[in-house]
RODO-2510 file (C-alpha; in nm, 4 decimals, decimal comma):
residues 280
     n   res          X          Y          Z
     1     x    -6,0770     0,3255     9,2445
     2     x    -5,9592     0,3440     9,6325
     3     x    -6,2167     0,3825     9,8949
     4     x    -6,0383     0,6115    10,0264
     5     x    -6,0424     0,8645     9,7374
     6     x    -6,2012     1,2033     9,7906
     7     x    -6,4681     1,3051     9,5456
     8     x    -6,6001     1,6353     9,5465
     9     x    -6,8634     1,6114     9,2308
    10     x    -6,9908     1,9804     9,2842
    11     x    -6,8226     2,3222     9,2726
    12     x    -6,8205     2,6472     9,1216
    13     x    -6,5617     2,8977     8,9804
    14     x    -6,5927     3,2540     8,8779
    15     x    -6,6975     3,1815     8,5186
    16     x    -7,0175     3,1657     8,7611
    17     x    -7,0813     3,2869     9,1123
    18     x    -6,7460     3,1241     9,2815
    19     x    -6,4889     3,3794     9,3303
    20     x    -6,1834     3,1443     9,2179
    21     x    -6,0870     3,0903     8,8936
    22     x    -6,0983     2,7783     8,7454
    23     x    -5,7348     2,7405     8,7624
    24     x    -5,7112     2,8182     9,1495
    25     x    -6,0165     2,6472     9,1790
    26     x    -5,8145     2,2998     9,0833
    27     x    -5,5284     2,4129     9,2856
    28     x    -5,7424     2,4581     9,6164
    29     x    -5,8977     2,1526     9,5641
    30     x    -5,5298     1,9474     9,5518
    31     x    -5,4694     2,1347     9,8550
    32     x    -5,7717     2,0403    10,0196
    33     x    -5,6914     1,6515     9,9381
    34     x    -5,9192     1,6331     9,6666
    35     x    -5,8572     1,3407     9,4561
    36     x    -6,1558     1,3619     9,1623
    37     x    -6,3024     1,7391     9,1198
    38     x    -6,6001     1,7743     8,9390
    39     x    -6,6344     2,1759     8,7963
    40     x    -7,0202     2,2343     8,7995
    41     x    -7,0895     2,6025     8,7549
    42     x    -7,4049     2,7357     8,6923
    43     x    -7,5342     2,7284     8,3397
    44     x    -7,2542     2,7323     8,1541
    45     x    -6,8802     2,5163     8,0852
    46     x    -6,6766     2,7943     7,9843
    47     x    -6,4401     2,7108     8,2969
    48     x    -6,3781     2,3679     8,1921
    49     x    -6,0987     2,4232     7,9311
    50     x    -5,8992     2,5692     8,1867
    51     x    -5,9866     2,3877     8,4862
    52     x    -5,8920     2,0771     8,2592
    53     x    -5,6005     2,2052     8,1491
    54     x    -5,4617     2,2744     8,5213
    55     x    -5,5735     1,9476     8,6165
    56     x    -5,3108     1,7945     8,3753
    57     x    -5,0039     1,9185     8,6131
    58     x    -5,1741     1,8074     8,9426
    59     x    -5,2688     1,4809     9,0895
    60     x    -5,6034     1,5604     9,0718
    61     x    -5,9068     1,4238     8,7930
    62     x    -6,1369     1,6638     8,6948
    63     x    -6,4909     1,5693     8,5886
    64     x    -6,6714     1,7639     8,3160
    65     x    -6,9615     1,9394     8,5001
    66     x    -7,2545     2,1811     8,4820
    67     x    -7,5303     2,2955     8,7161
    68     x    -7,8589     2,3643     8,5505
    69     x    -8,1311     2,5904     8,6623
    70     x    -8,5123     2,4173     8,6587
    71     x    -8,8498     2,5309     8,7286
    72     x    -9,0698     2,2495     8,8176
    73     x    -9,3923     2,3685     8,9291
    74     x    -9,3597     2,6866     9,1944
    75     x    -9,0066     2,5215     9,2665
    76     x    -8,6521     2,6520     9,1280
    77     x    -8,4150     2,2996     9,1817
    78     x    -8,0920     2,2621     9,0242
    79     x    -7,9656     1,9432     8,8568
    80     x    -7,6388     1,8384     8,7968
    81     x    -7,4657     1,7213     8,4664
    82     x    -7,1527     1,5089     8,5488
    83     x    -6,9347     1,3322     8,2964
    84     x    -7,0494     1,5634     8,0032
    85     x    -6,9314     1,6604     7,6827
    86     x    -6,9054     2,0479     7,7014
    87     x    -6,8748     2,1119     7,3275
    88     x    -7,2277     1,8988     7,2687
    89     x    -7,4350     2,1051     7,0516
    90     x    -7,8128     2,0409     7,1859
    91     x    -7,6294     2,1315     7,5654
    92     x    -7,5091     2,4703     7,4587
    93     x    -7,7906     2,5621     7,2876
    94     x    -8,0043     2,4695     7,5842
    95     x    -7,7718     2,6811     7,7838
    96     x    -7,7646     2,9521     7,5913
    97     x    -8,0951     2,9973     7,6579
    98     x    -8,0821     3,0320     8,0524
    99     x    -7,8303     3,2622     8,0054
   100     x    -8,0432     3,4672     7,8147
   101     x    -8,2980     3,4525     8,0434
   102     x    -8,0372     3,5852     8,3258
   103     x    -7,9971     3,9106     8,1268
   104     x    -8,3273     4,0083     8,1082
   105     x    -8,3887     3,8741     8,4961
   106     x    -8,0809     4,0877     8,5796
   107     x    -8,2350     4,4373     8,4243
   108     x    -8,5333     4,3479     8,5794
   109     x    -8,3879     4,2615     8,9311
   110     x    -8,1916     4,6779     8,8681
   111     x    -8,5339     4,8368     8,8313
   112     x    -8,7154     4,6715     9,0948
   113     x    -8,3733     4,7826     9,3348
   114     x    -8,3780     5,1451     9,1259
   115     x    -8,7792     5,1786     9,2067
   116     x    -8,7195     5,1043     9,5852
   117     x    -8,4325     5,3803     9,5783
   118     x    -8,1027     5,1967     9,5068
   119     x    -7,9622     5,3378     9,1887
   120     x    -7,7015     5,1885     8,9871
   121     x    -7,7225     4,7884     9,0669
   122     x    -7,6896     4,6649     8,7506
   123     x    -7,3570     4,8407     8,6713
   124     x    -7,2831     4,7473     9,0079
   125     x    -7,3324     4,3760     9,0124
   126     x    -7,2159     4,3749     8,6867
   127     x    -6,8453     4,4325     8,8631
   128     x    -6,8690     4,1362     9,0536
   129     x    -6,9744     3,9356     8,7166
   130     x    -6,7982     3,7174     8,4719
   131     x    -6,8897     3,8014     8,1217
   132     x    -7,1116     3,4159     8,1014
   133     x    -7,3356     3,4789     8,4366
   134     x    -7,4848     3,7673     8,6093
   135     x    -7,6832     3,6506     8,9243
   136     x    -7,8439     3,7440     9,2528
   137     x    -7,5130     3,6911     9,4051
   138     x    -7,3515     3,9478     9,2439
   139     x    -7,6117     4,1765     9,3434
   140     x    -7,5500     4,0871     9,6349
   141     x    -7,2315     4,1634     9,6501
   142     x    -7,2692     4,4778     9,5411
   143     x    -7,5766     4,6011     9,8073
   144     x    -7,2777     4,5125    10,0620
   145     x    -7,0215     4,7142     9,9002
   146     x    -7,2653     4,9879     9,8716
   147     x    -7,3892     4,9580    10,2274
   148     x    -7,7603     4,8455    10,1703
   149     x    -7,6852     4,5525    10,3852
   150     x    -7,4294     4,4176    10,6195
   151     x    -7,3417     4,0604    10,4637
   152     x    -7,4862     3,8126    10,2083
   153     x    -7,7239     3,6510    10,3745
   154     x    -7,8834     3,9890    10,5114
   155     x    -7,9287     4,0965    10,1561
   156     x    -8,1204     3,7762    10,0655
   157     x    -8,3256     3,7856    10,3656
   158     x    -8,3906     4,1454    10,2829
   159     x    -8,4272     4,2131     9,9027
   160     x    -8,4234     3,8729     9,7306
   161     x    -8,7158     3,6655     9,8577
   162     x    -9,0787     3,7094     9,7602
   163     x    -9,2391     4,0606     9,8260
   164     x    -8,8634     4,1861     9,8625
   165     x    -8,7334     4,4738     9,6291
   166     x    -8,5387     4,2880     9,4513
   167     x    -8,7363     3,9794     9,4376
   168     x    -8,7954     3,8405     9,0648
   169     x    -8,9231     3,4901     8,9972
   170     x    -8,7209     3,2294     8,7928
   171     x    -8,8516     3,1063     8,4955
   172     x    -8,5683     2,8009     8,4016
   173     x    -8,5594     2,4798     8,1918
   174     x    -8,7987     2,2604     8,2201
   175     x    -8,7026     1,9381     8,4158
   176     x    -8,7871     1,7231     8,0863
   177     x    -8,5231     1,9349     7,8951
   178     x    -8,2339     1,9924     8,1554
   179     x    -8,2039     1,5845     8,1977
   180     x    -8,2546     1,5721     7,8254
   181     x    -7,9834     1,8067     7,7748
   182     x    -7,7217     1,6310     7,9971
   183     x    -7,7887     1,2920     7,8429
   184     x    -7,7505     1,3695     7,5203
   185     x    -7,4011     1,5238     7,6067
   186     x    -7,3079     1,2314     7,7407
   187     x    -7,3519     1,2608     8,0943
   188     x    -7,5434     1,1660     8,4581
   189     x    -7,8223     1,3953     8,5493
   190     x    -7,8451     1,4219     8,9310
   191     x    -8,0293     1,6266     9,1770
   192     x    -7,8158     1,8712     9,3613
   193     x    -7,8699     1,9392     9,7226
   194     x    -8,2074     1,8461     9,7893
   195     x    -8,2592     1,8733    10,1288
   196     x    -8,2135     2,2308    10,0775
   197     x    -8,5797     2,2915     9,8653
   198     x    -8,8669     2,3996    10,0274
   199     x    -9,0512     2,0619     9,9353
   200     x    -9,3094     1,8478    10,1703
   201     x    -9,1816     1,4550    10,1219
   202     x    -9,4518     1,3783     9,9401
   203     x    -9,3612     1,6324     9,6843
   204     x    -8,9740     1,5371     9,6938
   205     x    -9,0879     1,2007     9,6141
   206     x    -9,2929     1,2979     9,3629
   207     x    -9,0263     1,5015     9,2050
   208     x    -8,7571     1,2149     9,2395
   209     x    -9,0255     0,9901     9,0421
   210     x    -9,0646     1,2290     8,7639
   211     x    -8,6976     1,2862     8,7688
   212     x    -8,6788     0,9052     8,7111
   213     x    -8,8888     0,8797     8,4627
   214     x    -8,7070     1,1362     8,2528
   215     x    -8,3901     0,9100     8,2532
   216     x    -8,2351     1,1022     8,6103
   217     x    -7,9883     0,8867     8,7546
   218     x    -7,8561     1,0216     9,0705
   219     x    -7,9344     1,2221     9,3898
   220     x    -7,6797     1,4516     9,6224
   221     x    -7,6601     1,2562     9,9434
   222     x    -7,3999     1,4673    10,0616
   223     x    -7,3942     1,8610    10,0385
   224     x    -7,1717     2,1168    10,2375
   225     x    -7,3177     2,1652    10,5645
   226     x    -7,5600     1,8497    10,6699
   227     x    -7,6999     1,7087    10,9576
   228     x    -7,6433     1,3342    11,0086
   229     x    -8,0408     1,2705    11,0228
   230     x    -8,0594     1,4329    10,6773
   231     x    -7,8233     1,2284    10,5018
   232     x    -8,0053     0,9270    10,6469
   233     x    -8,2933     0,9825    10,4674
   234     x    -8,1699     1,1320    10,1381
   235     x    -7,9534     0,7879    10,1507
   236     x    -8,2641     0,6151    10,1864
   237     x    -8,4479     0,8039     9,9360
   238     x    -8,1467     0,7452     9,6976
   239     x    -8,2166     0,3211     9,7614
   240     x    -8,5947     0,3634     9,7297
   241     x    -8,5606     0,5443     9,3907
   242     x    -8,2514     0,3423     9,2726
   243     x    -8,0400     0,5980     9,2263
   244     x    -7,6690     0,6393     9,2532
   245     x    -7,5776     0,8339     9,5660
   246     x    -7,3074     1,1894     9,5037
   247     x    -7,1396     1,3919     9,7336
   248     x    -7,0114     1,7842     9,6754
   249     x    -6,9223     2,0446     9,8819
   250     x    -7,0892     2,3146     9,6529
   251     x    -6,7804     2,4978     9,7248
   252     x    -6,8039     2,8655     9,6185
   253     x    -6,5544     3,0938     9,7802
   254     x    -6,2570     3,0488    10,0555
   255     x    -6,4687     3,3715    10,2565
   256     x    -6,7353     3,0687    10,2854
   257     x    -6,5639     2,9159    10,5534
   258     x    -6,8158     2,6620    10,6515
   259     x    -6,8096     2,4961    10,3378
   260     x    -6,4537     2,3986    10,1798
   261     x    -6,3574     2,1970     9,8972
   262     x    -6,3630     1,7905    10,0160
   263     x    -6,4936     1,8571    10,3589
   264     x    -6,7755     1,6263    10,3390
   265     x    -6,9025     1,3463    10,5442
   266     x    -6,8920     1,0249    10,4759
   267     x    -7,0611     0,8300    10,2255
   268     x    -7,3270     0,5726    10,4042
   269     x    -7,2582     0,2263    10,2988
   270     x    -7,5927     0,1419    10,2372
   271     x    -7,5917     0,3556     9,9089
   272     x    -7,4072     0,2849     9,5590
   273     x    -7,2022     0,5771     9,4854
   274     x    -7,2067     0,7336     9,1686
   275     x    -6,8304     0,6661     9,1058
   276     x    -6,9209     0,2865     9,0396
   277     x    -7,1025     0,3014     8,7687
   278     x    -6,7571     0,4851     8,6067
   279     x    -6,5308     0,1798     8,6457
   280     x    -6,6408     0,0283     8,2945
***
């Protein structure tokens, strides 16, 4: 592959919490100059077949992916699976356990919001959700449109963080299970947007150590909007732990104008991009 190839290895469709259908996501990626796109919906792979079918008719290579929610200590982290077999049984069984948990979590969020005087949250959030996933962003859309908050950011500050009415702590997959499911599905496990986790440098290195020992192979060095110093720090960690470097916009919606498909910083020359491992 040529060095000028545009890779975006982290994106979402309306199968999870994105706003575009898998088909329209692929079309937009082509319009924005993306050559290789990974569809990495949260805890589900149902959009991949539609995206792959659309990509056949366009100048774009689709990478089958997923983003798995993980509980690691007191933190929620996200692990990307790239180049997975979406039909692999252990992966699908694992993802189903997370989606089943999401149903109960959504009911609890609605119950807590009702206790705070907000009625109809579950039904209201469901309007914006797919059949596969009902998450916090769908509740946020309901709260904004019902006039309880001015925008999505306002929702998360006032309702969805610790000690606020709609906060329910996550109980997701273990790091060991998430990495194992990805490997069993023939994929590569990558830590998504590590700079967003509220961890000390020591704790992040501990996460990377455990991740590598379990078979993880990559770290997202570039994700959406990032300061150059942040990229430099993550590139250094990629080298320290001998991990491949990945990049992805984490695109969800055209409404979020500061995060766009293919709009990414250049990969530092000091790291080994994960797609170098695909050449063989």
